[in-house]
N, C-alpha and C positions, 0 to 999 in steps of 0.2 A: 949291234946286231940283235942283242937280246931285246931291245926296245921294239923292234919291228916284230919279232916273234910274239912279244907280249901283246902288242896291238892287234896282230892278226888273230891270235888266239881269243882275245876279247871280242873281236868282231864275229868270229865263228860262234862263240857262246851266245852273243847277242842275237845272231840269226836263228840259232836253235831256240832261244827264248821266244822270239817273235813267231817262229813257226809253231811252237807249242801253244802260244796264245791264240793264234789264228785257227789252229786245229781244234782247240777247245771251243772256240766260238762257233765253228761250223758244227761240231758235235752237239753242242747245247741247242743250236737252232734246229737241227734235225730231230732231236729228242722232243723238243716243244712241238714241232710240226706233227710228229707221229702222235704225241699225246693228245693234241687238239684235232686229230683227223676226223672224228665224228662231227665236230663243230664246223670244220672246213667243208665236209661233204654236205651237211644240211644247209649251209649258207649257199653253196653252189647250186643245190637242187631247188632252193627257194621254198623249203617246207614251212608249213604253218607252225611246226613244233620247234622252231629255232631256239627260243628262250629255254624251254624245258630240256632239250638236248644239251645246250650249253651248260646249264646248271648241273645236270647229272654228270657231265664230262668234267666240269671244273671241281665239283665238291666230292664226287665219289669215283672219278675215273681212275685214280691211282690204285684202286683195288684190283683192277684187271677185269673182274667180272662185270662191273658196271660200265667199264670202258667198252667192252664188247656189246653190252646191251645198248649203250648209246650209239655205237656204230651201226648195229642192226637197225635200230629205230631210225637213224638218219637215212639209211639206204631204202627202207620200205615205207617210210612215213608219207603222209599225204602232202602233195605239193599244191601251191597256189595256182589257180588258173592263170595263164598269161594275160597280162593287161593289154588292151587294144593299143596300137601305136597312136601317139598323140601327134597332132599336126602343129606346126609352128603357128604362132599367133596370127601372122598375116595370112596364112593359108585358110584359116576359118573365115576371115572376112571375104576372101576371094570366092570361096565355095558358096557363101550366102549370096553374093552378087550373081553368081551363075544360076542359083536356084531361082532368084527373083526375076532374072531376065528370061528364064524358061517359062515363067508363069504368064508373061505378057502376051 
């Protein structure tokens, strides 16, 4: 009977260890995501200042003040104009054929 209790208590301790590791991984992931929030924002906005904001965030973001500066810069920075949609390769040849047929 004591063997079953020992195995059960060992499994319970193992489950607590696994839950602790998973919880720690989730916590670390959230901390890293919040730390790099200015970089994530600037990447999603498509700003021209991506490299500068990333470097400020990486090198001085831990101070808190520069993290806030990087976040504000990411939110108000200039974005790139949207690029025109590109046509597939075959669509370009089809449109050229339509233009040349229209000239005849």
